[in-house]
N, C-alpha and C positions, 0 to 999 in steps of 0.2 A: 556446574557450574552456578555459582550463589545465587541464590535468590532471595529477592522480598516476598515474603506471605504475612498479609495480614490476616487474623482469625481471631476474633476475639478478644481485641486487645493485647495479642501475641505478637511477638516482630522475631520471626524468625532468620536469622543471615544464612545458615550454612545448613543443609542437611534436612531437615524435616519439621515436623510440629513438635511441641514443647510442652510435655504436660504438665498440668496445673502443679504438680509434685512427682517426685521421681516415686513411683510405687513400690518401688523393693528397695530405697532407703529408709532404715530405722530412725526415731526420731531422735536416738545417741547420736547416730552419724551425721545427722544432720545439723545437731547443736554444737559436737565439733567443728562439722564446717564453717556454721556461722561465726562460730569463735575466731576461728583459721584467718577469716574472710574479715573479721572486724581488729585482727594482729596487725593489718598492713599500716604500714608509717607512711606518712603526708598527708597531703592537703585533700582536700575534695575532688580536686578536677584530677590528681594525679592516681589517689585512692579509684575514680572510674577507669581510667584507663589499666589500672591492674586488673580489676575486676575482667574487664573486657577481653585482657590477654587470658584470665582462666576460666571462662565463661564463650562455650561455643556460640548459646543462645541466651539471649535478654527478653526478659517479661516487660512489656512498654511500660504498662503501668505503676512497676516497683521500680523500674530504670529511674522513673521520673521523680517517683517519690524521694529515691534516696537520694537523686542530683538537688530537690529543693530541702532534704535536710542538709546536704553537704553546704548548700547556697547560706543556709540559715546559720550554719554554723560558720561560715565565711563572712558574714556581716553584722554577728555577734547577735540573732534573734533566738539561738539556741545555741544548747550545749549537746554533747555526746548523751544518749540515753534513750529513750524508748525509741523515738522518731530515728536513730541511726542504726539503720538495719543494713547489712551487706545484699546485695545482689543475690537474688534465688536462696535466700536461706528462708526457715520457717516461718521466720517473724516479717512482718513488714509493715511499712511506715500509718504511723494512728492517719491519715487525710488516707489513706485507701485501704487499709486493712483490713475494713469493718464489711464491704462488698466483696473483697478477695476470697477474707477468710467464711464467708459466709456460702459462696458460689465452691469453693472446696469443701465445703460440710457438705453441703448438697450434693454433690456429685461423690463423695464418698459413701453416703447413705444410701444410693442408689441400688436397687438387687443386680444381682450379676444377669439376670436375665435381660432386664433393663438396660445396660450396658451391652451385651449380647446384640441386643435390637436395633441401637442408637448406631453401634460399630459394622453392623451390615449394610445398615442404609447410608450411613457414610459413604461405606466402600461402593456401592451402586449408584450414589450420586457422582462420585470422583469418577466412575467410569463413565456415566454419563455426560458430565463436565467436558472431559478428555474430549470425544466426539462434537463435543458442542461447542465448539469458541466463542465466539460469539455473545450465547447463553452465559458461559461461564465468564465472562467479562462482566458484563451486565452484573452478573451474582456478585462476583467479587467490588466491583465499585460499590455496589448496598450494603456489603460487606464492611467494608470501608467506611461509610457514613456511620453505619451503626455502630461502628466499634470505637467511634470519636464520639459519639453523642453518649452511649452507654458510661464512659473514660471520666469524660467531661461530668455528666449530671450526678456520678458516683460521688466526685469531691466535691461541688457543690451545695448536696443537702447533707455532708456531715458538720455537724456542729461544730467541730474544735477544727477547722482550718487555717493555717496561715495566707496573709494576703499574697502572696508569689502562688501560692495553689491555688487560690481563687483565680487570678488571672490566668493562668493555665488553665481551669478548668474552663473558663469562660472561651479561651481562646479554642479548645476542644469542641467545646459543643458550638460555637461559630462555624467551624470548620466541617464539623458533621451535616451542620444545616445547606452549608455554602453545596458540601457534595450533593445530597440530596435535591436543593433546588437547582444546580447548576449541572446536572447528572452527564449531556454530553460535552460538557467542558473538563471535568473530571477526567471522562473516559479518553478525550483526545490527550489531554496531560498525564494521563497515567504513564505512556511507557519514557516519557522525561523522568516522570518520579522512580521511577524502577532505574533508571541510568544511576541519575545523579545519587539513590540509594546506595547502589550499588557501589558507587565510586569513594562515597563519604565510608561504608563500612572498610572499605579496603584500605581507606586513609589512615582510620582509627586503628585497624588490626594493625598497621604498620606500625603504628606509635607505639600501640601495645606493646607490639613485638620485642621491645627494648626492655621493658620490664617482667617480662615472660619467663618462667625459668629455662632453662636452658635448653633442655630434651624437647620444649615447647616451642622455641625461638624459630627454628626452621620454617616449621608447619603453619606456623601464626603469617610466615614474612612471603611463603609460599601464596596461603590463601587472599591475602592481601594482594599480591598484584593477581591474582586471578579474576578477584571483586571488579579491581581498576579496569581491569581489561577487558571485564564484561559488559561493564557501564558502557567502555568506550563505545563497544561495539553496539550495543544496546541504542547508544545515540544515534550510529547511522543508519541504524533500522530499525524505526520505531515499530513499522506494522510485525514485523516478525517479533520485536520485543513484545506487543502484545499478544499475537498468537501462544509464543513462549509462555508468557504468564498463565494465561487463559490453560493453558496446558497443565501449568507446573501446580494450580490452584487445584485444580483435578486431581493431580498425583497427591497434593497437599494431605486433598481429604480424602484419601484411598488409605495415605499412610495411616490419618488419623484413627480412620475405623478398623484398621488391622489394629492400632493399638490399644482401641476399647475392648476390641473383641477377645486380642490375648490377654488383658487384664482381666475382663469379665469372667473368661474361661478358668483362670490364676486362681481368682475369687471363689470360684465354684468346685475347684481340688482342694481349697484351703490351705494353700501352699505358703508356705513361712518366708515371708517376706527377708527376713531376718537373715535366714541362712543362705540366700542370694546377693545380700548386700555386697556391692562391687568394692574392687579391691582397688589401691592405685595401681593404675594404667603401669603395665608391665612394659618391657622395651620392645616384645610383638606387639601389645597396641597401638603402642608409640611409633614404630615404624613403621604398621599398618597403614595407621592414618596419615601419614607423611605422605607415603607412598601414593594413597587415593588423592591426597590435595596435589601431589604432582601430576599423577596423570590428567586431572580435571584443569590442571594449569596448560597443559601440553595441547590437550584438546579445544581449550580457551585459543592458545594460539593459532591451532589449525584454522578456526571457524576466522579469525583475525586477519588470516594470511589469506583466504580466499575469501572475505569480504574484500579487502584491499583490492585484489585481482575483481573481482566483479564490478566495482567502481571506475576502475580505470577502463576498463571493457566500454563504459559509455562514452561518445564522443564530445569533444566541447566546439561550438564555431569558431572558428577562426579571424581572422579580423576582417578577411573577404565580405563575411556576412555582416561586419557593423558598418552602420548606417555616414557616407561621406558626412561633410559640413555643409555643404549646399546641397539639399533635394529639390530637385523641378519637381513642382507641383502636378506637372500635367503629367498622367497615367502612359505605364509603356515606355518609360524613356531609358536606355539601358546606359547603366552607370557604370560598371564594370566587367568584363571579360577577361579569363584567363584559361590556358588550356588544362583540359583534364585528363589524367589518363587511367583511372582507377578503373578495372572490371568494364570495359567497354568492349561490344562487339568486335571480331578481329577485322582487319582492312574495312575500319572506321579512325576517324579524329572526332575529338569530342571538346568543348569548353564548358565551365561554367559560367553564368550571368548571375549581375544583379541588376534589378531595374524596379520603375516606382509599379504601383499599383493604388488601389482603393479600397478599404476595407468595408464589408456589408453597410456600414454608417454613411460611407461616400467618405471617411477622411484618409488622407494620404498615409500608403503605407508601402514599403518593400519586401519584395518576394525575391526567390532565387532560383536556377533552372539550370537542368543539360541541356545542350545542344549537341547532336549526334551527326553527323554527315557522312558518306562516305569517303574514304583517303583519295581515292581519285575522284575528282569532283568533274562530272559532266559538262559539256560546253555551254548546255542552256542551262536555264534554271528548274531547282530544286521542288517536286513539291514537299507539302511539311503537314505534319502528322504530329497533331498534339495532343500529348499523353497526359492525361491525368492518374495521378496514381493511386490507389488502394491505401487503407489504413497502416500508416506506419508508427502512432502515438498521437500526443498531442503536445507533449514538451517541448523546448526550440532545437532541444540536440536530438530531434528526430528527421530531419531534414535527409532523403531521399541520398542526396548531395553529399552528404558528409557521411553515410553508411560504408561499411565496406564493399557490399557491393549494393551500391544504388538502385540500379535496375530490379532487380530480384528483390530488394527489398519494398518495392512497391508495386509487387505481379508484374512488370514487367518482362517473357520470358520470350519476345520475336522482335528483341532489337535487331536481331540480324536478319530476320527476314523483311525488316523496313529498311536498311541499307542496302541488303540486297538487290531491293529492287527500283534502287535510286532515287529512293526519298532521305527528306530529313526530319528529325524530328526534335522536337522541343519539349522539355519534361518536366513541368514547373513544380516546385516544393511546396507552394503555398504560403501565405503568409502566415508567419508565426511557427514555421518549421526554417531552422537555419536563422531568419531573421527576428527581430522584437516581435511578439507576438499580444496577444492571446490566438493563436491559431482558431480558424473558423470550422473546428470538426462539423461537417454535416449542416453548415450552415451557408445555404446555397449563394446571396449575392457574393460572399468576401470569396468563396472558390471560384467561381465564374470569372468572376472580377481577373483572379491572379490567370490563369486559365488565358483568359482572351490579350492579357497586358503580355502575357511571356511570348505571344506569338509576334505582334508589334515589338517587342525587345531582339526577340530573333532577326526579323528582318533588319535589324540598323548594326549585324554584323558584318565588317569588313571583307571577311574572310570566304563570307557563303551569298550567291546569289539565290534566292527562293524566292518560287512562284508566289503567285496572291492564293492559289489555292490551298485551302487547308482543309483536313478532314482531322475532327477530335476523336479520341478514341477514349475510352477513361472503363474502369474497373472498380466495380464495390464503393468506398466512398469517393472513387477517381468518377466510377458511371454518374453517382449522384452528380460531381463536379462538372460532367460533359453535360447531362442534363439543364443545367444553368447556363453555361457558357452556350449552347446552340439556341437556349430562349433569350439569352441576354446580347447576344451578338448583335441584332440588330438595331437594339436599345444602346446599346453601353458602345460600341464597336462598330458601327456601322461601314465603314471603308474598310474592313475584314471580308474575304472570300470565304465564308465557312462552306465549304458545298457538300459537306454530311459531315453526320454526329451518330456515332457507332457507344452503347451504352452494354457494358458485359455486366452482369449480376450487378445492376444498379441499386444502392440504397436509396431507392425509389419512394415506396410508401412508408416514411419513417416512424407514421404511430405504430403499423405490424411489424417493422423491424424490430422496435425497440420492445416493443411485446412482446418477442419473439427471443429476446436476449437469455432470459432467467432460464431458457430451455437446452441453451446451446451450452458444452462445453466450453467453459474460456469465458462463455460469451458478458461476464461480468466486466471483462479488460475494457470490450468496446462499450458498454454502458457508464465506466469509470471514463473514458473519453467522451463521450456525448453527453456527461452531466455535468465535466469540468469545460466546456468548451460551452455550452449555454450557460453556466452560472460564470463565466466572465463577460459572455456578450450580453446577456439579457438582466436588469437589473431585478425583474418580479421572477427570475428565476434562481432559487438560491438552494444549494446544496445540502444545506443544514435541512430543508422542509422535506426530503425526499430520502435522505440516509440516517439507518439508525446512529443511533451515538456513537453504540459501541463498533461501529464498521466506517467510522468517519475517516481515522485517520487509516485506515488499510485501505478506504478508496480515493485518501488523497494521494497515498504512494502508490497507488496501480497508475494512476494517470499521470503521475510525472517519470514513467518507466515507457522507454520505445519495446514494440514489438520483438524490435532485431536486436535490443541489450540484455546483456548476458543476465541481468538481475531480472531480468522478464521470467526464468524460471523460476525464481523465488515468486513471485507473484501468479504465474502457473500453479502451483502447490499450494501457495496461499487458497484462490481460488476453491483446487477441491477438496480444499480441509472445511473451508466453512459451506462447501455445497450441500452438507445432509443437514448444516443448522439450520435456525431460520433466516429469515430474509433480510437480506442486509438493507432493502429498502423499509423505511417505515412508512410508505405511501407508495403506488403503485408509479412508475415515471410517467406513463399515461396519462397523468391527470391533471387537473390545474394549470398553471402558467405552464409550464413544461409541457403538455398534451398541444397547449397553443401554438407554441412554438414551434415543433415538430410538425404541426398540421400548416405553418407558414412556411417553413423549408422545404415543403415537398413539392416537386418542379411540377410547373402546372403550366407554365411561362408557353406559347405557341413556338415550335422550332421552325424555321424557314426551310431550311433544308432537310433534304432527307434524313429518316431518323432510323435506325437501325437496333432493334434490343434483343439482347442474346441472353438466357437465361441455363444454367444446369438443372436439370430433372432433378439433382438427388444433392442439392444443395442447403446442408440445414441452420444456413445462417437467415440466406436472402430465402425464404420460403416460395417455392414456383407458385404456388396457389395463390398468394396473395401477389407476388409480378402479373399474375396474367389479369388478377383484377383493377392493378395499376394499368396495364395497359389499355384493359375494356375502359376504362374510364378516360383515357386517352383520344380513344377511338371515337367515343360518344361526346366528346369535347372539338370534333374535327382535324383533330393530330394523325396524320400515315403513319403507320410504324410499320415498317419489316419487324417480324418478332420470330427470329428462331430461340429452340429448344434444342438441347442437346441431352440426350438419354444418357446415365450412368457416370456424370460429370458433374464433382462438388462445386464448393465456391471458388476455390485457387484450381482446381483441375480444369476447369472450363477454359483459363486462358494459357493453360505451360503451352510448350512448344510442339505437344505431340498430340494436342486436343484436338478433335474434329473440327472445332469451330475454326479454326486458325487459317484454313485455306479459304473457307467460305468468306472469312472478313477482308483477307485480301484480295480476294473478288469481289467481293462487296464493292472496296476500297478503289481498285481500281476503276470500277465503274464508274463512282461517281467524280473522279478526274479528270475520266476520259468524257463526262458530261452525259452518259446514257441516264435515261427514266428509272427508277425503281419499278423491280417487278412483283414485291410483297404487298404488305398491307393489310388492312382491318378485314376485308373481306377472306382474308386466310389464317385469321384466329383459330386456334386450335380450339375445342369446345368443353374441353377440360385440364 
């Protein structure tokens, strides 16, 4: 894939590093090539296109100076002469040549052993950068800024420089200062810069192909198509583009080091460069180059097709989730209902519903839900289970009711058990999942209100007769929502008869949960959701205050993908790729305003109904010790809790159909619906 790499003033479009000059090209050969380059007919712009067709790589400073000389010829500021030098020739423009020639002389005079050590160091640095992509991105941005400053200052201090070059030099210096002053913005924009540059390179190559030699025209066109396609893919995957750029930067550094090592060994052996001066490319070399370009194009096409397929796998909200023209201000009003048949339990019927609710700040909002009931309805009213699902994502298209398997996506594996016992179930999507957001991820008021208003709306379905009795079940994020729904019931929806709350591996102590995320494989996904949710909900929490500039694009893209989205596979790979690198956070999430908001959203409201809290003892996400401390804090506050622990079950395994917890949950729920008093409590808490 064509890659844009900027290092020391060199822009490499394809292939790898461009040395300061060809170490095996003799001065006569260089002068002959210079005369051949200067022999091209046509104006400045045509000559540039012709040179681009003949050159695989362009030195950025020389290309700029040559364009300036072409400009001066075009407007009458100068004639062909010392300032008119072909790109890639031995000579350079007066405005740029002083620094460039001095650098070349300096590198040529370095002893062979110095070049060898520098080369080995570059190889080691490149290998280190490849496995530390965030560090590589940071260094890459610094190199860009330094390159702009050095090139600009080199032209500004030159005693004889035309005003167009002065303007260009001032622009380079300004750009370099901006890069250093706004490093975060530069890093965020880097993926777009790379993508646009690839597209521009492709367009220029395509234009240059018409003036290229016949034997190289096909190769140029293939490379042009590859660059344009690669740039388009880069725009669609900005986070992947950054990681690829980071790895490519490390690879480029390795190639540079290998080149220096090879050159040093050649100098040590006093190799005669003139004997090895390359001749004009033969048929075999041209064919190999064309074949390599064609293979690269095919690979990029395969990546493009895979990209389209992955993007097509993400659902989009349909009109059902759109807001009606008139929306009642009263929460819990049923607005729409339609039959639902996708992946529901056998012997059941289902509907998806749209209803009114309120956000955590009390503002009116919409939410959607699924209602499931037995296909054969009993003569009497159905008890209702209000299910609050676990994490599916933060983006609008992450609603379980939109996904291929809506119940499994939210960790509801026992809907068949609910139906088999003659109960109905309402499963809220929450505000912002399916409907317009933002989604109150781990924000208690918004989650709890969505759950309580789904109960209200389910009672308005004309095809069902529901009992007043409701038991709330929730897992993970949904456990957090269930605890808040139980605490808010007597305040927000006092007319509802919530007879029990079961929180299964709940996200209870948010400070402890978030502090543990860096130690969990894939924990960065949940951290991205939490930070995005709090950034959207609270003015004092800004993601830029917590995320390292090199990781801001990555974290933003992670937060916009659903756990069931095929693109999340890319997110998982990214999370593993940066796992051994620096922390993506510039400061801990459990600090400052974020910490205060996490503590604010930790469920502490008293729950009038009997409370069951269950925890798997091998859960790596919600740590059992943290959960036990939370339960003890509830008991200390006067809340009775029936605390169940399940040995050998992790976070999701706790709620699968074969979990030992499920029979206990069913028994506990039947007791609540029967009006029996709970038998457990704080007196039966484990000691460890």
